[in-house]
C-alpha beads as a LAMMPS data file, in Angstrom:
LAMMPS data file: protein, C-alpha beads

73 atoms
72 bonds

1 atom types
1 bond types

-500.0 500.0 xlo xhi
-500.0 500.0 ylo yhi
-500.0 500.0 zlo zhi

Masses

1 110.0

Atoms # bond

1 1 1 68.201 443.768 -423.451
2 1 1 67.322 440.240 -424.419
3 1 1 65.896 437.878 -421.833
4 1 1 67.096 434.347 -421.361
5 1 1 64.844 431.352 -420.872
6 1 1 66.106 429.570 -417.744
7 1 1 64.749 427.372 -414.987
8 1 1 64.059 429.142 -411.680
9 1 1 66.762 427.017 -410.043
10 1 1 69.438 428.377 -412.386
11 1 1 68.605 432.086 -412.026
12 1 1 71.380 434.318 -410.680
13 1 1 70.352 437.084 -408.282
14 1 1 69.821 440.001 -408.418
15 1 1 67.678 439.750 -411.545
16 1 1 64.472 440.712 -413.280
17 1 1 61.957 438.028 -414.237
18 1 1 59.376 438.576 -416.972
19 1 1 56.235 436.476 -416.911
20 1 1 52.547 436.635 -417.783
21 1 1 49.652 437.143 -415.408
22 1 1 46.354 435.230 -415.531
23 1 1 45.005 437.782 -417.992
24 1 1 47.861 437.129 -420.402
25 1 1 49.679 440.419 -419.816
26 1 1 53.432 440.609 -419.299
27 1 1 54.892 441.978 -416.069
28 1 1 58.275 441.944 -414.382
29 1 1 59.496 441.235 -410.862
30 1 1 62.878 442.329 -409.503
31 1 1 64.586 439.902 -407.145
32 1 1 67.308 441.020 -404.707
33 1 1 70.564 439.178 -404.049
34 1 1 68.847 437.062 -401.400
35 1 1 66.209 435.884 -403.890
36 1 1 63.406 437.969 -402.362
37 1 1 61.020 439.807 -404.701
38 1 1 61.348 443.505 -403.877
39 1 1 59.707 445.283 -406.829
40 1 1 57.062 444.606 -409.489
41 1 1 55.995 446.508 -412.569
42 1 1 53.098 448.819 -411.808
43 1 1 51.124 447.621 -414.805
44 1 1 50.744 444.702 -417.181
45 1 1 51.891 444.921 -420.787
46 1 1 50.199 443.406 -423.812
47 1 1 53.543 443.152 -425.617
48 1 1 56.632 441.536 -424.111
49 1 1 58.773 444.238 -425.747
50 1 1 56.916 446.929 -423.752
51 1 1 57.632 444.993 -420.558
52 1 1 61.311 444.801 -421.523
53 1 1 61.345 448.552 -422.237
54 1 1 59.929 449.162 -418.760
55 1 1 62.809 447.213 -417.191
56 1 1 65.278 449.257 -419.221
57 1 1 63.715 452.515 -417.972
58 1 1 64.046 451.373 -414.353
59 1 1 67.660 450.288 -414.876
60 1 1 68.542 453.669 -416.417
61 1 1 67.059 455.532 -413.439
62 1 1 69.477 453.995 -410.919
63 1 1 71.085 457.407 -410.318
64 1 1 67.773 459.263 -409.943
65 1 1 67.444 461.486 -406.899
66 1 1 65.100 460.442 -404.087
67 1 1 62.908 463.150 -402.562
68 1 1 60.685 463.292 -399.506
69 1 1 58.139 466.107 -399.791
70 1 1 58.447 468.529 -396.842
71 1 1 54.854 467.876 -395.772
72 1 1 55.539 464.095 -395.552
73 1 1 58.636 464.216 -393.337

Bonds

1 1 1 2
2 1 2 3
3 1 3 4
4 1 4 5
5 1 5 6
6 1 6 7
7 1 7 8
8 1 8 9
9 1 9 10
10 1 10 11
11 1 11 12
12 1 12 13
13 1 13 14
14 1 14 15
15 1 15 16
16 1 16 17
17 1 17 18
18 1 18 19
19 1 19 20
20 1 20 21
21 1 21 22
22 1 22 23
23 1 23 24
24 1 24 25
25 1 25 26
26 1 26 27
27 1 27 28
28 1 28 29
29 1 29 30
30 1 30 31
31 1 31 32
32 1 32 33
33 1 33 34
34 1 34 35
35 1 35 36
36 1 36 37
37 1 37 38
38 1 38 39
39 1 39 40
40 1 40 41
41 1 41 42
42 1 42 43
43 1 43 44
44 1 44 45
45 1 45 46
46 1 46 47
47 1 47 48
48 1 48 49
49 1 49 50
50 1 50 51
51 1 51 52
52 1 52 53
53 1 53 54
54 1 54 55
55 1 55 56
56 1 56 57
57 1 57 58
58 1 58 59
59 1 59 60
60 1 60 61
61 1 61 62
62 1 62 63
63 1 63 64
64 1 64 65
65 1 65 66
66 1 66 67
67 1 67 68
68 1 68 69
69 1 69 70
70 1 70 71
71 1 71 72
72 1 72 73
């Protein structure tokens, strides 16, 4: 997956956005169809490629089962 450099005004939703935090680490944010941020990577990445790999892992888990532990229901 290769990212595109685009202005925020030209982004098409839903999408992932990769950017750097104040510490210089890469992270991603997932934006829903309505443009609202609904998910963020749980960590920062020193390398942009690691951030991209993290997005790929999330995309591939779209069919993952969702569980609610019995003691939390």
